[in-house]
Structure formats: C-alpha cells, structure tokens
N, C-alpha and C positions, 0 to 999 in steps of 0.2 A: 296765518289767519286772514291778513289784509290781502295776500296774494290771491287767496281763495274768491274774496270779494270782488278784487279787480278782475279777476278772470271771467266770474259771473256777470258782471256789469258789462265788459267787453263783449262776452258771449251775447248777451241780450240786446246790445246796441247793434252788433253787426247783424243778429237776427232780424232786428227791425228794419234794418237797411234792405238786406235780402228780401224780406217781406214785400217791402214797397215796391223795389226793383221788379219782383216776380208778378206782383199784381199789376203794376204799369205796363209790363210787357204783354201780359194777357190782354189788357184794355187796347193796347196799342194793336195787337193782331185782330182783335175782335173789330176794330175801327177799319183796319184794312179789308176785312172781309165783308162787314156791313158798315158801310160809309154812313156818316150822319145825314139826315135829311137836310137837301139842300136849303139854305136861307136861315138855318138855325144854329145858333153859336152856344156850346155848351159853357162858355165862360160868363154867359148871360143867366144867372140863376132863374129869373123868370121863363126862360125857354126851356129849362131842364125837364119840367113836367111833360111838353110837348114832344121833347125828344125822347124820353121814356115811353111815351105812349107809341110813338112811331116805330119804335124798335121791334125787330122780328122776336121771337121766343129763343132763339138760338142765340142771338146777341146778349139778351139777358142772361142766358144760361153761361155765357163766356164769363159773364161779369162773376156770377157765383164759383165758377171753376177758379177764376182768380183767385178768390178769397180762400178757397180751399187749398191751391197751390202754393200761394202766397205764405199761409199759415204754415205748411208742411215744410216748405224749404226754409223758411225764417226760423221755425222752430227745431229744424234738425241742425241748423248752423249754430243756434244758440245752444243747443244741447252739447253738440259736438266741441264747441270752445269752452263753454263754462263746466261741462262735466257735471251738470246738475238735472237731475232727471225731471225736475218742475219746469225748466228753462223755456219750453214751448209754451207753456200756459200764459204767460204776461203778453206774449206774442198774440196768442189767440183772444185775450181780452181786448188788445188794441183794435184788431181787426173786427170784432163784434162791436165794439164803441163807435168805431168809424161807421160799420153798416146800419148801426141803429140811428146814428145822427144822420145818415143820408137818408135813411128812409123816413126820419121825422121831416126833413127838409124838403123831399119831393115824394110824390106819390108812386109807390111800388105795387106790383103784385103781392098777394099775401105770401105766395110760396117764396118770393126774393126776401121777404122780412124773416121767413122761418130759415132759409138760407144763409142770411146773415148771421145768424147764431149757429145754425148746424155746421155749415162748411167749416169754420175756424175750428170749432171743437173737434170735428172729424180730423182735420189736419193736423192738430195738435197731438191728438190721440194716436195717430199713426206714426207721427215723428217721435214720439216717446218709445212706441214700439220697435220702430227701426233703430234708435239708440240703444237699445238693450241688446240688440243682435250683435 
C-alpha cells in the first residue's frame, strides 16, 4: 500500500519537474526566435504588460504551446512512473493555476486566457490516452 503511494508521489513530483523543464525550454526557444524588446526587463513586474503587448502573435502562441507540451510530457512521465491513470490531471491543475495567476497579474489577450485552461487539459487528456496504449 505505502509503496503505491510513494510511487504515485514520486511520479507526480517527477512529472511536475518535467513540466517545468518543458515549459521553460519552450519559452527559452521562443525568446531565441523572438527576442524581448530592447530596454524591457522581464524581471520587473511593472514592465511585463509592455513586454506582452510588444510580443508578436507567434511568440504568444509559443507560450501556449509550452503549456500544452509541458502538461503532455509531465503528465506522461507522472502516469508512467505512478501507474495511475489520473496522474496527469494534478499536473494539468498546476499549469492551469499558473496560467490563471499569470493572466490575473498581467493583461493577456482573451485567447491566451482560454489557452491557459484548454492547453493543459488537452495535454493531460492526450497523456492519459498515450498511457493506455
């Protein structure tokens, strides 16, 4: 019994780690392709609204793709290690919470607010389907 719980916790923790790594990688690649506007610092919260407003659509889309891929990869890892079909869903919940928090802190286009929920849900759903295969 305890071994199953431990396996589930390890799976979800590893899944969260892979989710963070995947989203970070997607954002890193996005910054390489679409550099930040000169003179704006993403570490200064008061400048984030200006940064988001200046970003091209494709750069914003790459963020949403990161949410999807992060949840897919992290969910698949969590499911594979834990052997629990529901393991991708806590990963999706964390990504959704982060996306909503980000959307509340900085103005985003409506489609990004929708993607902050939809992309992780789709990623978790696909991870569960791949895990069954």
